[in-house]
C-alpha positions as CSV (number, residue, x, y, z in Angstrom):
1,Q,-0.7,11.7,-8.4
2,R,-2.7,11.0,-5.4
3,R,-0.5,9.7,-2.6
4,L,0.4,9.8,1.0
5,V,3.9,10.9,2.1
6,Q,5.1,9.9,5.5
7,A,7.8,11.3,7.8
8,G,8.9,11.3,11.4
9,G,10.2,7.8,12.0
10,G,13.5,7.1,13.6
11,L,15.4,5.5,16.5
12,V,14.5,6.3,20.1
13,Q,15.0,4.9,23.5
14,P,12.2,3.3,25.5
15,G,10.0,5.9,27.2
16,E,10.7,8.6,24.5
17,S,8.3,10.0,22.0
18,L,7.9,10.4,18.2
19,R,5.3,12.0,16.0
20,L,4.6,10.5,12.6
21,S,3.1,12.6,9.9
22,C,1.2,11.6,6.7
23,A,0.8,14.4,4.2
24,A,-1.7,14.0,1.4
25,S,-0.6,14.9,-2.1
26,G,-3.0,15.4,-5.0
27,F,-6.1,15.2,-2.9
28,T,-7.6,16.4,0.4
29,L,-7.9,14.2,3.4
30,E,-11.1,15.9,4.4
31,G,-13.9,13.4,4.0
32,Y,-11.6,10.4,4.2
33,A,-11.4,8.0,7.1
34,I,-7.7,7.6,8.2
35,G,-5.9,4.6,9.7
36,W,-2.5,3.9,11.0
37,F,-1.1,0.4,10.7
38,R,2.2,-1.2,11.6
39,Q,4.1,-4.3,10.7
40,A,7.1,-5.9,12.4
41,P,9.3,-8.4,10.6
42,G,7.7,-11.8,10.4
43,K,4.4,-10.4,11.8
44,E,1.0,-9.6,10.3
45,R,0.1,-6.0,9.6
46,E,-2.0,-4.8,12.5
47,G,-4.2,-1.8,13.0
48,V,-2.9,0.8,15.5
49,S,-5.4,3.7,15.4
50,F,-8.2,4.9,13.3
51,V,-10.4,8.1,13.0
52,S,-13.7,8.6,11.1
53,S,-14.1,11.1,8.3
54,S,-15.7,13.7,10.6
55,N,-13.1,13.1,13.4
56,E,-16.1,12.2,15.6
57,T,-14.9,8.7,16.4
58,T,-11.4,7.4,17.2
59,V,-10.2,3.9,18.0
60,Y,-7.0,2.6,19.4
61,A,-5.5,-0.8,19.7
62,E,-5.3,-2.0,23.2
63,S,-1.6,-2.2,23.0
64,V,-1.2,1.5,22.4
65,R,-4.3,3.0,24.1
66,G,-3.3,5.8,26.4
67,R,0.1,6.3,24.8
68,F,-0.8,7.1,21.1
69,T,-3.0,9.9,19.7
70,I,-4.3,10.1,16.2
71,S,-5.2,13.5,14.7
72,R,-5.4,15.4,11.5
73,D,-4.7,19.1,10.6
74,S,-7.0,20.1,7.7
75,A,-5.0,23.3,7.1
76,K,-1.8,21.2,6.5
77,N,-3.7,18.4,4.8
78,T,-1.8,16.0,7.1
79,A,-2.6,13.3,9.5
80,Y,-0.5,12.5,12.6
81,L,0.2,9.8,15.0
82,Q,1.7,11.0,18.3
83,M,3.5,8.2,20.0
84,N,4.5,8.6,23.7
85,S,6.1,6.3,26.2
86,L,7.4,4.1,23.4
87,K,8.3,0.5,24.1
88,P,10.5,-2.0,22.3
89,E,7.5,-3.9,21.1
90,D,6.4,-0.8,19.2
91,T,9.3,-1.3,16.8
92,A,7.8,-1.8,13.3
93,V,7.3,-0.1,10.0
94,Y,4.3,2.2,10.3
95,Y,1.9,3.0,7.5
96,C,-0.8,5.6,7.2
97,A,-3.8,5.0,5.0
98,A,-6.9,6.9,3.8
99,S,-10.3,5.5,2.7
100,F,-12.9,7.2,0.5
101,R,-15.5,5.1,2.2
102,G,-15.5,7.9,4.7
103,F,-17.6,9.9,2.3
104,A,-20.4,7.3,2.6
105,V,-20.2,6.3,6.3
106,D,-18.9,8.3,9.2
107,V,-17.4,5.4,11.1
108,V,-13.9,4.1,11.8
109,L,-12.6,1.6,9.3
110,V,-10.2,-1.0,10.7
111,L,-9.5,-3.5,7.9
112,P,-6.6,-2.9,5.4
113,Y,-8.8,-3.8,2.4
114,E,-11.1,-0.9,3.3
115,Y,-8.3,1.6,2.5
116,D,-7.6,3.1,-0.9
117,Y,-4.3,5.1,-0.5
118,W,-1.3,4.1,1.5
119,G,1.9,5.9,2.6
120,Q,5.3,4.5,1.8
121,G,5.9,3.4,5.4
122,T,8.4,4.7,8.0
123,Q,10.6,2.7,10.3
124,V,10.2,3.2,14.1
125,T,12.8,1.5,16.2
126,V,12.7,1.6,20.0
127,S,15.8,0.3,21.6
128,S,18.2,0.9,24.5
């Protein structure tokens, strides 16, 4: 019953933008730490961006810093990843995740095993 439903992926040209969404179903995201991860074929899953449960702290991977923005809208019970100036190397399946450890510690969580709920993943392809 508790799940994360993702949307917003697609095919874009380099330099364009996409916004990924991650809607919680069966629970509220308030109090959870949120993370966005991505995985390209043949590559390890890597962390992209993270936000603490209070939204006080955010972290971005060096590869996306200055281009991506993580956020959440409590009214919509949805987390977002705004992706600007997309590059071909951003091509991957993107996953959102939520961790109830955020109820205990107001810090960013950056490791996959720290997360309890995962979205189904959405494909982002950046190509000319």
